[in-house]
C-alpha positions as CSV (number, residue, x, y, z in Angstrom):
1,M,28.6,-4.1,4.1
2,S,28.8,-1.1,6.4
3,A,26.0,0.9,8.2
4,T,25.6,3.1,5.1
5,T,26.4,0.7,2.2
6,H,25.6,-2.8,1.0
7,R,26.4,-5.1,-1.9
8,A,24.0,-5.4,-4.8
9,L,23.8,-6.8,-8.3
10,R,23.8,-3.6,-10.2
11,R,23.0,-3.3,-13.9
12,L,25.6,-1.7,-16.2
13,P,24.8,0.6,-19.1
14,A,23.2,-1.1,-22.0
15,D,25.5,-2.4,-24.8
16,A,25.0,-1.9,-28.5
17,E,22.4,-4.8,-28.5
18,G,20.4,-3.3,-25.6
19,R,21.7,-5.9,-23.0
20,T,22.6,-4.8,-19.5
21,L,25.3,-6.9,-17.9
22,V,25.5,-6.8,-14.1
23,E,28.3,-6.4,-11.5
24,V,28.5,-6.9,-7.7
25,A,28.9,-3.3,-6.4
26,E,28.9,-1.5,-3.1
27,V,25.9,0.8,-3.2
28,A,24.4,3.3,-0.7
29,T,21.8,1.9,1.6
30,P,18.7,4.0,1.1
31,P,17.5,6.3,3.9
32,L,14.0,5.5,5.2
33,A,11.0,7.8,5.3
34,P,8.4,7.4,8.0
35,G,6.6,4.1,7.6
36,D,9.2,2.6,5.3
37,L,10.5,-0.9,5.9
38,L,14.1,-2.1,5.4
39,L,14.7,-5.7,4.4
40,A,17.7,-8.0,4.2
41,P,17.0,-10.3,1.3
42,A,18.0,-13.9,2.1
43,V,17.2,-15.6,-1.2
44,A,15.9,-14.1,-4.5
45,G,14.9,-15.6,-7.8
46,I,15.9,-14.8,-11.4
47,C,12.8,-15.1,-13.5
48,G,11.9,-14.9,-17.2
49,T,10.8,-11.2,-16.8
50,D,14.3,-10.4,-15.4
51,W,15.9,-12.0,-18.5
52,Q,13.7,-9.9,-20.7
53,I,14.8,-6.8,-18.9
54,L,18.4,-7.8,-19.0
55,R,18.2,-8.5,-22.8
56,G,16.7,-5.1,-23.4
57,L,13.2,-6.4,-24.4
58,R,11.5,-4.4,-21.6
59,P,12.1,-0.7,-20.6
60,D,12.2,-1.3,-16.8
61,A,14.8,1.2,-15.5
62,T,15.6,0.1,-12.0
63,P,19.4,-0.5,-11.5
64,V,18.7,-3.5,-9.2
65,L,16.3,-6.2,-10.3
66,G,14.6,-8.9,-8.3
67,H,10.9,-9.2,-7.4
68,E,10.8,-12.8,-6.1
69,G,12.2,-14.0,-2.8
70,V,12.2,-13.8,1.0
71,A,14.0,-11.5,3.4
72,H,14.5,-10.6,7.0
73,V,13.1,-7.4,8.5
74,V,15.9,-5.0,9.5
75,E,14.0,-1.8,10.3
76,P,10.3,-2.6,10.8
77,G,9.1,1.0,11.1
78,D,5.4,1.0,12.1
79,S,4.6,-2.2,10.2
80,G,3.9,-4.3,13.2
81,L,6.5,-6.8,12.1
82,A,9.3,-7.9,14.4
83,A,12.9,-7.2,13.5
84,G,14.4,-10.4,12.1
85,A,11.0,-11.7,10.9
86,L,11.0,-13.7,7.7
87,V,8.8,-12.1,5.0
88,T,8.1,-12.2,1.3
89,V,7.0,-9.2,-0.7
90,N,4.1,-9.0,-3.2
91,P,5.9,-7.1,-5.9
92,T,2.8,-5.5,-7.5
93,H,0.5,-2.9,-5.9
94,P,-2.9,-3.4,-7.5
95,G,-3.9,0.2,-7.0
96,D,-0.5,2.0,-7.5
97,T,1.6,1.5,-10.5
98,S,4.5,3.5,-8.9
99,F,5.3,0.4,-6.9
100,L,6.6,-2.4,-9.0
101,L,9.4,-4.0,-7.0
102,G,12.5,-4.8,-9.1
103,H,11.0,-3.0,-12.1
104,N,10.7,0.7,-11.3
105,L,12.1,0.4,-7.7
106,P,15.3,-1.3,-6.6
107,G,14.5,-5.0,-5.9
108,L,15.8,-8.0,-4.0
109,W,19.1,-8.7,-5.7
110,A,20.8,-6.8,-2.9
111,E,21.8,-7.1,0.8
112,R,19.3,-4.4,1.7
113,T,15.9,-3.4,0.0
114,R,13.7,-0.5,1.0
115,I,9.9,-1.0,0.8
116,P,8.0,2.3,0.7
117,A,5.4,3.1,3.4
118,A,2.5,2.9,0.9
119,A,3.3,-0.7,0.0
120,V,3.7,-1.6,3.7
121,R,0.3,0.0,4.5
122,A,-1.2,-2.0,1.6
123,G,-0.2,-5.2,3.2
124,L,2.3,-6.2,0.5
125,V,4.9,-7.4,3.0
126,L,3.8,-10.8,4.2
127,P,5.2,-13.0,7.0
128,V,6.1,-16.5,5.9
129,P,6.9,-19.7,7.9
130,E,10.3,-20.9,8.9
131,G,11.9,-22.8,6.1
132,A,10.5,-20.5,3.4
133,D,14.1,-19.1,2.9
134,R,15.1,-22.4,1.3
135,P,16.1,-21.5,-2.3
136,R,13.4,-23.7,-3.9
137,V,10.6,-22.1,-1.9
138,A,11.9,-18.5,-2.1
139,A,12.5,-18.6,-5.8
140,L,9.4,-20.4,-6.9
141,A,6.7,-18.9,-4.6
142,E,5.9,-15.8,-6.8
143,P,5.7,-17.7,-10.1
144,L,3.6,-20.5,-8.5
145,A,1.3,-17.9,-7.0
146,S,0.8,-16.5,-10.5
147,V,0.0,-20.0,-11.8
148,L,-2.5,-20.5,-9.0
149,Y,-4.2,-17.2,-9.8
150,G,-4.7,-18.3,-13.5
151,L,-5.9,-21.7,-12.4
152,R,-8.5,-20.3,-10.0
153,T,-9.7,-17.9,-12.7
154,A,-10.0,-20.8,-15.2
155,L,-11.9,-23.0,-12.8
156,A,-14.3,-20.2,-11.9
157,T,-15.3,-20.2,-15.6
158,T,-15.5,-23.8,-16.6
159,R,-14.1,-27.3,-15.9
160,P,-11.7,-28.1,-18.7
161,A,-11.5,-31.6,-20.3
162,A,-7.9,-31.1,-21.4
163,L,-5.0,-28.7,-20.9
164,V,-2.4,-27.3,-23.2
165,V,0.6,-25.7,-21.6
166,W,2.5,-23.7,-24.3
167,G,5.9,-22.9,-22.9
168,D,8.1,-25.4,-21.0
169,G,10.0,-22.9,-18.8
170,I,9.5,-22.1,-15.2
171,V,5.8,-21.0,-15.3
172,G,4.8,-23.7,-17.9
173,R,6.2,-26.5,-15.7
174,L,4.7,-25.1,-12.6
175,A,1.4,-24.7,-14.4
176,R,1.4,-28.4,-15.5
177,D,2.1,-29.6,-12.0
178,A,-0.5,-27.3,-10.4
179,W,-3.3,-28.2,-12.8
180,Q,-2.6,-32.0,-12.5
181,R,-2.6,-31.7,-8.8
182,E,-6.0,-29.9,-8.9
183,L,-7.5,-32.1,-11.6
184,P,-5.9,-35.6,-11.4
185,G,-6.0,-37.5,-14.6
186,L,-6.5,-34.3,-16.7
187,P,-4.9,-34.9,-20.2
188,V,-2.0,-32.4,-20.6
189,L,-0.2,-31.4,-23.8
190,L,3.1,-29.6,-23.1
191,V,4.5,-27.5,-26.0
192,G,8.1,-26.3,-25.8
193,H,11.7,-27.2,-26.5
194,G,12.4,-29.8,-23.9
195,A,12.7,-33.6,-24.4
196,D,9.2,-34.1,-22.8
197,A,7.5,-31.5,-24.9
198,V,6.1,-31.2,-28.4
199,H,8.1,-28.7,-30.4
200,P,6.0,-25.6,-31.5
201,H,7.0,-26.3,-35.1
202,D,6.3,-30.1,-35.0
203,A,4.2,-31.0,-38.1
204,G,1.9,-33.1,-36.0
205,L,1.0,-30.4,-33.5
206,P,-2.0,-29.0,-35.3
207,H,-3.6,-32.5,-35.4
208,L,-2.9,-32.9,-31.6
209,L,-4.6,-29.5,-30.9
210,A,-7.6,-30.3,-33.2
211,A,-8.1,-33.7,-31.4
212,L,-8.5,-32.1,-27.9
213,P,-11.8,-32.7,-26.1
214,S,-13.9,-29.6,-25.4
215,P,-13.7,-27.5,-23.3
216,A,-9.9,-27.2,-23.7
217,A,-7.9,-24.9,-21.5
218,V,-4.6,-23.3,-22.6
219,V,-1.9,-21.7,-20.4
220,I,0.4,-19.6,-22.6
221,A,3.7,-19.3,-20.7
222,T,6.1,-18.4,-23.5
223,P,8.6,-15.5,-23.6
224,R,6.7,-12.4,-24.7
225,T,8.1,-12.8,-28.2
226,G,6.2,-16.1,-28.6
227,T,2.9,-15.2,-27.1
228,Q,1.1,-14.1,-30.3
229,D,2.2,-17.1,-32.3
230,A,1.0,-19.5,-29.5
231,L,-2.4,-17.7,-29.2
232,T,-3.0,-17.7,-33.0
233,A,-2.1,-21.4,-33.2
234,V,-4.5,-22.6,-30.6
235,D,-7.2,-20.2,-31.9
236,R,-6.8,-21.7,-35.3
237,H,-6.6,-25.4,-34.5
238,V,-8.5,-26.1,-31.2
239,R,-12.3,-26.8,-31.8
240,G,-15.1,-26.3,-29.4
241,T,-14.8,-24.1,-26.2
242,L,-11.3,-22.7,-25.8
243,L,-10.3,-21.1,-22.5
244,V,-7.0,-19.3,-22.7
245,D,-4.9,-17.9,-19.9
246,V,-2.6,-15.4,-21.6
247,H,0.0,-15.7,-18.8
248,A,2.9,-14.4,-20.9
249,G,3.3,-10.7,-21.7
250,L,2.9,-9.3,-25.1
251,P,3.0,-5.9,-26.8
252,A,0.0,-3.6,-26.8
253,G,-2.2,-3.6,-29.9
254,R,-4.8,-5.7,-31.6
255,I,-4.0,-9.3,-32.7
256,P,-5.9,-10.9,-35.6
257,L,-7.9,-13.9,-34.4
258,T,-10.6,-15.9,-36.0
259,A,-13.2,-14.0,-33.9
260,G,-11.7,-10.6,-35.2
261,A,-8.9,-8.3,-34.0
262,V,-8.5,-8.3,-30.2
263,D,-6.3,-6.1,-27.9
264,V,-5.2,-9.1,-25.9
265,A,-2.6,-7.1,-23.8
266,A,-5.4,-4.8,-22.5
267,L,-7.7,-7.8,-21.7
268,R,-4.8,-9.6,-19.9
269,A,-4.4,-6.6,-17.5
270,D,-8.1,-6.6,-16.5
271,N,-7.5,-8.8,-13.4
272,C,-4.9,-7.4,-11.0
273,G,-3.7,-8.6,-7.6
274,G,-6.7,-10.9,-7.0
275,T,-9.3,-8.3,-7.9
276,P,-12.0,-8.3,-9.1
277,W,-13.6,-11.5,-8.0
278,P,-15.1,-13.3,-9.9
279,P,-12.3,-12.4,-12.4
280,R,-13.0,-10.9,-15.8
281,V,-13.0,-13.5,-18.6
282,H,-13.8,-12.1,-22.1
283,R,-15.9,-14.2,-24.5
284,F,-15.5,-14.0,-28.3
285,D,-17.5,-16.1,-30.8
286,R,-15.3,-18.1,-33.3
287,P,-16.5,-20.2,-36.2
288,S,-15.2,-23.3,-34.4
289,G,-16.5,-22.4,-30.9
290,P,-16.4,-19.8,-28.2
291,L,-13.0,-18.3,-27.2
292,L,-12.7,-17.3,-23.5
293,L,-9.7,-15.1,-22.8
294,H,-8.2,-14.1,-19.5
295,G,-5.0,-13.1,-17.8
296,H,-3.8,-11.1,-14.9
297,R,-1.3,-8.6,-13.5
298,G,0.3,-9.4,-10.1
299,V,-1.0,-11.7,-7.5
300,S,-2.8,-11.4,-4.1
301,G,-1.3,-12.0,-0.7
302,E,-3.4,-15.1,-0.4
303,H,-2.0,-16.5,-3.6
304,L,1.5,-16.1,-2.3
305,R,0.6,-17.7,1.0
306,Q,-0.9,-20.7,-0.8
307,A,2.2,-21.0,-3.0
308,V,4.6,-21.0,0.0
309,G,2.5,-23.6,1.7
310,L,2.5,-25.9,-1.3
311,L,6.3,-25.5,-1.8
312,L,7.0,-26.3,1.8
313,G,5.1,-29.5,1.4
314,R,2.8,-31.4,3.7
315,G,3.2,-35.1,4.6
316,D,4.1,-37.4,1.8
317,E,2.8,-35.1,-0.9
318,E,5.5,-34.0,-3.4
319,P,5.7,-30.2,-3.7
320,P,5.2,-28.8,-7.2
321,G,7.9,-27.8,-9.6
322,E,10.3,-30.7,-9.2
323,G,13.4,-30.0,-11.4
324,V,12.5,-26.4,-12.1
325,L,15.2,-24.9,-9.8
326,T,18.3,-25.6,-11.9
327,H,20.9,-23.3,-10.4
328,E,21.8,-21.9,-6.9
329,V,24.4,-19.2,-6.7
330,D,25.7,-16.4,-4.4
331,L,25.8,-12.8,-5.6
332,A,29.2,-13.2,-7.4
333,G,28.0,-16.4,-8.9
334,A,24.8,-14.7,-10.0
335,A,26.8,-12.1,-11.8
336,D,28.8,-14.7,-13.6
337,L,25.7,-16.7,-14.5
338,I,23.8,-13.7,-15.8
339,N,26.7,-12.3,-17.8
340,S,27.6,-15.7,-19.4
341,V,24.0,-16.3,-20.4
342,L,23.6,-12.8,-21.9
343,A,26.8,-13.3,-23.9
344,S,25.6,-16.6,-25.4
345,A,23.0,-17.6,-27.8
346,D,21.2,-19.9,-25.4
347,R,20.3,-20.1,-21.7
348,V,22.9,-22.6,-20.6
349,A,25.2,-22.2,-17.6
350,G,27.5,-24.9,-16.1
351,G,26.4,-27.3,-18.8
352,R,22.7,-27.1,-17.9
353,R,19.8,-25.2,-19.3
354,V,18.8,-22.3,-16.9
355,L,15.2,-22.5,-15.9
356,K,15.0,-21.0,-12.5
357,A,18.1,-19.7,-10.6
358,A,18.1,-18.8,-6.9
359,I,20.5,-16.2,-5.5
360,R,21.6,-16.9,-2.0
361,I,22.2,-13.5,-0.5
362,G,21.9,-14.5,3.1
363,G,20.9,-11.1,4.4
364,R,20.5,-10.8,8.2
365,P,19.4,-7.9,10.3
C-alpha cells in the first residue's frame, strides 16, 4: 500500500453463469470531499447477501463488497472521531438509498474505505469498544443486530409460545440463540440442512408445524430463493396466531397465501433502520388464525451497539453464535475461499461448511 493506492478484494467481470470471482488488486485510494471519512478496515465479514451478489443473484454493482466489520479511522474529517479510533459502520442509511455500503458503494473488503459525508452526518459511523476487532465480534455484529431488530419487533407485538427458525445458516443460528436468551425455555424448531435441524422436505415437518402452540413465531432466514417456500409452508400448516419475521430477501410481487395474495417484499421494507417505532406489523386473516407479517431493512445504531456488547460477553455468560464463525482468512485467503466456493456445488472450504467467514485485513492508520 502507498499513499495513493491500497489492496482490495476486487470483483472480476461476470462469467457465463453470472458469477463474479474476486482477486486481490492494487486500487486507487479514493480522494475525500469535505466531511468524508477514510477508514482502514481491520476485520470484515462475508455474509449470505455477499454470496448472493457473487453468484449473480442480486444486481449490486460495487466492485468491492463488504458491509460488515470494524475499522480504524484514518482521516476523521469533521466527524469528531479521533484518528485511530475503532469504529463500525451501519451500512444502511434509512433516509438515503444512495448509501448502501458494499452494495452500491465500495465496501470493507479493502485496506481503505471512504464513507461519504452524508453518512457521517447521519451518525452511521459508530465508535466501538476495544476488543471489537476480534474476528468473531466484527463479523457477527451486523447480522446479530438484524436479529435483535426482528426480535424486538416480534416482542412488541405478542409473546410467542414457540419459535420456528427456518434456515440454519448465520442468521438462523444467531436468531435461535438470541430468542432463547431472551425467552429461556422457549420451544424452538430449527429447519435446515444441518445435523441438528429438521430438513425442509422431511415428511414429518408439516405435523411438527401443526402441533406448535399458539401464538407461534417464525424467523425466515433462508437464502432469497427459499423464502417463498418457507413462508407458504408455515402459512399452510401452523394453526392459531402466526407471527412471521420475513428476515430473508425475496423478489418483488405478490405471493399467494391462505389469506390472499400479498406483496411480502414491500411489507418487509416498511421498517428501516429502527424506524418507525412501534414497528409496522401487518395483519391478515387466515382460515386457521391471524397472520402477522413483519420484516425490516437495515438496523439502527443502537441495535449495532447492543450486538457488539453481547458478542464481547459479560461475566460468565456465553456470547451468542457459538460455532457460527467457521473460517478466518486474510485478503489472499479470502480470494481463494470465495473463488473455490463459487466454483463448487456447495459451500465447503477446507473440508468445512462455510457459515460465516471473517477477513483479517488488519488496516491501521
